[in-house]
ZAMARGU-4260 file (C-alpha; in steps of 0.2 Angstrom, whole numbers, plus 5000, padded with zeros to 4 digits):
<rodrens>
0) 5000/5001/5000 | 5006/5018/4996 | 5006/5028/5011 | 4998/5045/5009 | 5012/5058/5004
5) 5014/5075/5013 | 5007/5090/5004 | 5005/5109/5005 | 4987/5108/5000 | 4975/5102/5014
10) 4966/5086/5011 | 4948/5089/5003 | 4935/5081/4994 | 4938/5072/4977 | 4944/5083/4963
15) 4954/5085/4948 | 4967/5099/4944 | 4981/5103/4930 | 4998/5104/4938 | 5015/5106/4933
20) 5029/5094/4937 | 5042/5104/4948 | 5054/5088/4953 | 5055/5070/4955 | 5056/5062/4973
25) 5058/5045/4968 | 5052/5032/4955 | 5034/5035/4957 | 5033/5052/4967 | 5034/5070/4961
30) 5031/5087/4968 | 5018/5096/4957 | 5012/5114/4957 | 4994/5117/4956 | 4987/5135/4957
35) 4999/5144/4970 | 5003/5129/4980 | 5014/5113/4979 | 5008/5095/4981 | 5016/5078/4982
40) 5008/5065/4970 | 5011/5047/4965 | 5011/5040/4949 | 5003/5023/4948 | 5010/5018/4931
45) 5028/5024/4935 | 5029/5033/4918 | 5044/5045/4920 | 5039/5064/4919 | 5050/5079/4916
50) 5051/5095/4925 | 5038/5109/4918 | 5027/5095/4910 | 5009/5098/4913 | 4999/5084/4920
55) 4982/5080/4927 | 4981/5076/4945 | 4967/5069/4955 | 4964/5069/4975 | 4957/5052/4981
60) 4947/5056/4998 | 4948/5038/5002 | 4966/5034/5000 | 4969/5052/5006 | 4982/5056/4992
65) 4985/5065/4976 | 4986/5053/4961 | 4995/5058/4944 | 4981/5052/4931 | 4987/5042/4917
70) 4984/5050/4900 | 4989/5044/4882 | 4994/5056/4870 | 4980/5063/4860 | 4980/5062/4840
75) 4977/5078/4830 | 4971/5076/4812 | 4974/5092/4802 | 4966/5093/4784 | 4966/5105/4771
80) 4960/5108/4753 | 4968/5118/4740 | 4960/5126/4724 | 4977/5131/4718 | 4988/5118/4710
85) 5007/5115/4711 | 5018/5117/4696 | 5019/5103/4683 | 5038/5107/4680 | 5047/5113/4695
90) 5048/5109/4713 | 5035/5120/4724 | 5030/5121/4742 | 5013/5123/4752 | 5008/5126/4769
95) 5003/5112/4780 | 4990/5123/4789 | 4984/5133/4774 | 4967/5131/4765 | 4966/5138/4747
100) 4983/5145/4747 | 4996/5148/4734 | 5010/5136/4730 | 5027/5144/4731 | 5045/5141/4724
105) 5052/5148/4740 | 5053/5135/4755 | 5053/5146/4770 | 5038/5156/4764 | 5027/5140/4766
110) 5034/5133/4783 | 5023/5132/4798 | 5029/5130/4816 | 5027/5115/4827 | 5026/5120/4846
115) 5028/5104/4854 | 5037/5087/4852 | 5029/5072/4844 | 5027/5063/4827 | 5019/5066/4811
120) 5010/5052/4801 | 4997/5046/4791 | 4999/5058/4776 | 4986/5056/4764 | 4983/5066/4748
125) 4969/5065/4735 | 4970/5076/4717 | 4956/5078/4706 | 4966/5074/4689 | 4978/5059/4688
130) 4995/5063/4682 | 4995/5052/4666 | 5004/5037/4660 | 5022/5038/4666 | 5020/5054/4675
135) 5019/5058/4694 | 5020/5070/4708 | 5029/5066/4725 | 5022/5076/4740 | 5034/5074/4754
140) 5034/5083/4772 | 5050/5092/4776 | 5056/5094/4794 | 5068/5108/4797 | 5071/5109/4779
145) 5075/5091/4777 | 5067/5076/4769 | 5057/5066/4783 | 5052/5050/4773 | 5034/5054/4776
150) 5029/5054/4757 | 5015/5051/4745 | 5018/5048/4727 | 5003/5049/4714 | 5007/5041/4698
155) 4999/5036/4681 | 4981/5034/4683 | 4980/5036/4702 | 4971/5051/4710 | 4976/5047/4728
160) 4989/5039/4740 | 4994/5037/4758 | 5008/5034/4769 | 5004/5025/4784 | 5021/5017/4787
165) 5033/5032/4791 | 5031/5043/4807 | 5045/5055/4808 | 5049/5063/4825 | 5048/5083/4826
170) 5053/5093/4841 | 5046/5110/4847 | 5052/5124/4838 | 5055/5115/4821 | 5047/5121/4805
175) 5037/5109/4793 | 5031/5111/4775 | 5025/5101/4761 | 5036/5099/4745 | 5029/5094/4728
180) 5040/5087/4715 | 5033/5084/4698 | 5040/5070/4686 | 5037/5069/4667 | 5027/5085/4666
185) 5011/5077/4674 | 4993/5084/4670 | 4988/5098/4683 | 4981/5091/4698 | 4965/5102/4700
190) 4960/5103/4718 | 4970/5095/4731 | 4964/5088/4747 | 4977/5084/4761 | 4977/5076/4779
195) 4990/5072/4791 | 4992/5068/4809 | 5001/5075/4823 | 5003/5064/4839 | 5011/5073/4854
200) 5024/5065/4865 | 5013/5071/4880 | 4995/5074/4880 | 4990/5091/4872 | 4987/5099/4855
205) 4995/5112/4844 | 4990/5127/4833 | 5004/5128/4819 | 5004/5143/4807 | 5015/5155/4797
210) 5015/5174/4795 | 5006/5175/4778 | 5013/5193/4774 | 5028/5204/4778 | 5029/5212/4796
215) 5028/5231/4798 | 5045/5239/4803 | 5036/5254/4811 | 5019/5249/4816 | 5010/5236/4828
220) 5002/5221/4819 | 4991/5207/4825 | 4989/5189/4819 | 4977/5175/4823 | 4980/5161/4834
225) 4968/5147/4828 | 4961/5151/4810 | 4975/5147/4799 | 4975/5164/4792 | 4993/5172/4797
230) 4989/5189/4789 | 4997/5203/4799 | 4982/5215/4802 | 4982/5233/4808 | 4967/5230/4819
235) 4967/5217/4832 | 4949/5212/4830 | 4952/5206/4812 | 4965/5194/4820 | 4955/5188/4834
240) 4952/5169/4833 | 4938/5160/4843 | 4942/5144/4853 | 4930/5131/4856 | 4936/5123/4872
245) 4944/5126/4889 | 4962/5121/4894 | 4979/5129/4897 | 4990/5139/4884 | 5007/5130/4888
250) 5020/5138/4875 | 5024/5150/4861 | 5036/5148/4847 | 5041/5161/4834 | 5054/5159/4820
255) 5058/5173/4807 | 5065/5172/4790 | 5077/5187/4793 | 5085/5193/4809 | 5080/5210/4816
260) 5097/5218/4815 | 5108/5226/4827 | 5099/5237/4840 | 5082/5232/4833 | 5069/5219/4838
265) 5051/5212/4837 | 5041/5209/4853 | 5027/5196/4852 | 5013/5196/4865 | 4999/5184/4868
270) 4981/5192/4869 | 4966/5185/4877 | 4949/5193/4874 | 4959/5210/4869 | 4970/5210/4884
275) 4989/5205/4884 | 4993/5190/4895 | 5009/5181/4900 | 5027/5186/4896 | 5033/5195/4881
280) 5043/5186/4868 | 5057/5197/4861 | 5067/5192/4846 | 5082/5205/4843 | 5098/5208/4835
285) 5105/5193/4825 | 5092/5180/4832 | 5079/5173/4822 | 5068/5163/4833 | 5063/5162/4851
290) 5050/5153/4863 | 5041/5154/4879 | 5037/5138/4889 | 5027/5134/4905 | 5015/5148/4902
295) 5000/5141/4911 | 4988/5153/4904 | 4970/5149/4906 | 4960/5146/4890 | 4940/5147/4892
300) 4928/5141/4880 | 4923/5155/4868 | 4939/5165/4872 | 4946/5176/4857 | 4966/5174/4856
305) 4977/5184/4845 | 4996/5187/4844 | 5002/5206/4844 | 5019/5210/4836 | 5027/5226/4840
310) 5043/5232/4831 | 5057/5242/4839 | 5070/5252/4831 | 5064/5248/4813 | 5069/5230/4811
315) 5072/5221/4795 | 5056/5216/4787 | 5053/5197/4788 | 5040/5183/4786 | 5041/5168/4797
320) 5032/5155/4806 | 5023/5154/4823 | 5013/5142/4834 | 5007/5138/4852 | 5004/5121/4862
325) 4990/5120/4873 | 4983/5107/4885 | 4964/5104/4883 | 4954/5102/4899 | 4945/5086/4891
330) 4959/5075/4884 | 4959/5071/4865 | 4951/5088/4860 | 4957/5102/4849 | 4950/5119/4843
335) 4948/5121/4824 | 4945/5138/4820 | 4939/5148/4805 | 4937/5167/4801 | 4929/5179/4787
340) 4927/5198/4787 | 4913/5197/4775 | 4896/5205/4778 | 4884/5207/4764 | 4883/5190/4759
345) 4875/5190/4741 | 4866/5173/4741 | 4855/5164/4752 | 4861/5151/4757 | 4879/5153/4755
350) 4894/5141/4759 | 4911/5144/4767 | 4926/5133/4771 | 4924/5121/4787 | 4939/5129/4793
355) 4954/5141/4789 | 4949/5156/4778 | 4940/5158/4762 | 4925/5168/4756 | 4906/5164/4756
360) 4900/5156/4739 | 4884/5152/4732 | 4891/5135/4725 | 4894/5123/4740 | 4908/5115/4729
365) 4918/5131/4731 | 4919/5128/4750 | 4921/5110/4752 | 4936/5103/4762 | 4939/5085/4761
370) 4946/5075/4776 | 4955/5059/4773 | 4957/5046/4786 | 4968/5032/4781 | 4968/5015/4790
375) 4976/5014/4807 | 4975/5033/4810 | 4964/5044/4821 | 4945/5044/4818 | 4939/5061/4823
380) 4922/5067/4829 | 4915/5085/4829 | 4908/5089/4846 | 4902/5107/4844 | 4901/5124/4835
385) 4905/5141/4842 | 4902/5158/4834 | 4907/5175/4838 | 4903/5192/4828 | 4909/5210/4830
390) 4893/5216/4824 | 4876/5207/4827 | 4863/5204/4813 | 4851/5216/4821 | 4833/5216/4826
395) 4823/5206/4814 | 4837/5195/4808 | 4842/5177/4813 | 4855/5169/4802 | 4857/5150/4805
400) 4875/5142/4803 | 4874/5123/4799 | 4887/5110/4798 | 4887/5102/4781 | 4893/5084/4779
405) 4893/5076/4761 | 4881/5090/4754 | 4868/5087/4768 | 4865/5095/4785 | 4873/5088/4800
410) 4866/5088/4817 | 4876/5104/4823 | 4868/5121/4820 | 4867/5138/4828 | 4857/5155/4826
415) 4863/5172/4829 | 4846/5181/4833 | 4844/5200/4833 | 4857/5208/4844 | 4867/5192/4848
420) 4885/5192/4845 | 4889/5175/4852 | 4881/5158/4851 | 4886/5139/4853 | 4880/5122/4850
425) 4885/5105/4854 | 4883/5088/4845 | 4892/5072/4840 | 4896/5070/4822 | 4908/5056/4818
430) 4918/5059/4803 | 4923/5046/4789 | 4937/5044/4776 | 4933/5056/4761 | 4920/5066/4770
435) 4917/5083/4761 | 4914/5097/4774 | 4908/5115/4774 | 4899/5128/4784 | 4882/5134/4777
440) 4874/5152/4782 | 4855/5153/4778 | 4843/5167/4781 | 4846/5185/4778 | 4862/5190/4789
445) 4857/5209/4792 | 4871/5219/4799 | 4882/5204/4803 | 4900/5208/4800 | 4917/5202/4805
450) 4913/5186/4812 | 4923/5169/4816 | 4919/5152/4821 | 4927/5137/4829 | 4924/5118/4830
455) 4926/5107/4845 | 4935/5092/4838 | 4941/5075/4847 | 4950/5060/4840
</rodrens>
């Protein structure tokens, strides 16, 4: 029998908390910080933990000691659709977070930042048009600029491919991208659908993105944290991203393509609901990267998050990549965001991308995103939808937002009525390999403008 360890927190009724590992006492005992106190807790599984790691603990009132709860690493499925096509003759690159983005011949303009250690796996790609006899495209994930072995080749008459064998490791702070290598001048791909899986070393989730534009050397800019946009905006509300779960923001990583220069810098601040929270990350002089860890910032369901970027000393203009790591309150969940600044939607109904950024269209086919779920990978489920708008529809208007799956309404829908600017809905929609997803708005939207949404996902 394990004897009750001593603790700076009084024994109390059964409860669960999130804590941070401070030190190891012995093979199964650790000192854990929760709130403003420190406890001693035991790990029944004996799994080794590291200093600074966030873990769940539970107080058992019968045994009268704290227990470190066993949690398996969650699996996060990332999926994107591109209406732009890679070159049929030269190597090009594409962001692994971007929907409807242009392919580029410059690798570091299409890299995104991974903010937690883990593995990348289950790469699946579908093209609209086959390459043709004796022709092919090789799509490979690059990690820190190097081939990772996670690769899908689509050749001859094939229109799809998967890699369920390779699972390269990635560390926090590394940049990744997707490289397209054509062979034999293949036919243009048409629309491309891409899915991949991230499995963190310890339970949690990531948001990975890139700066989709050059930073200002003289003015403050804001980028989103959740909607795969990355555009540096001069107005914070345009960058605010909605989150669809509670949890803790753990780490921030930023990497610039060019150093600021001697005596010059960029300062990066996390903003929650318009207020700066946590410490400032500064990249200055000859440095090109930086990070903040063990942030411990609370995420509340329906929060708006953004990243503020402040130049000092007229730094060298740069693009780059950034990302955050977070721990959801409910294991296995992640928040999948989207945003649009479009008001005055011309058609009823209209359709937009399930996630990321796009524009409303009368044709659902223009908005579809396909999720590919190869054998052996995670099988995600949609648990809910959140909506937030800067400008309400107005009295007499009640636009409805409905999840679409395979060109049919799914059982998740919310309505913004009158002066409401926020709404949420719960559900449970299982996704299958090849599902085409979108969001539909129906009913006149009135004055509704600058709004964003987020899906609560679980693998």
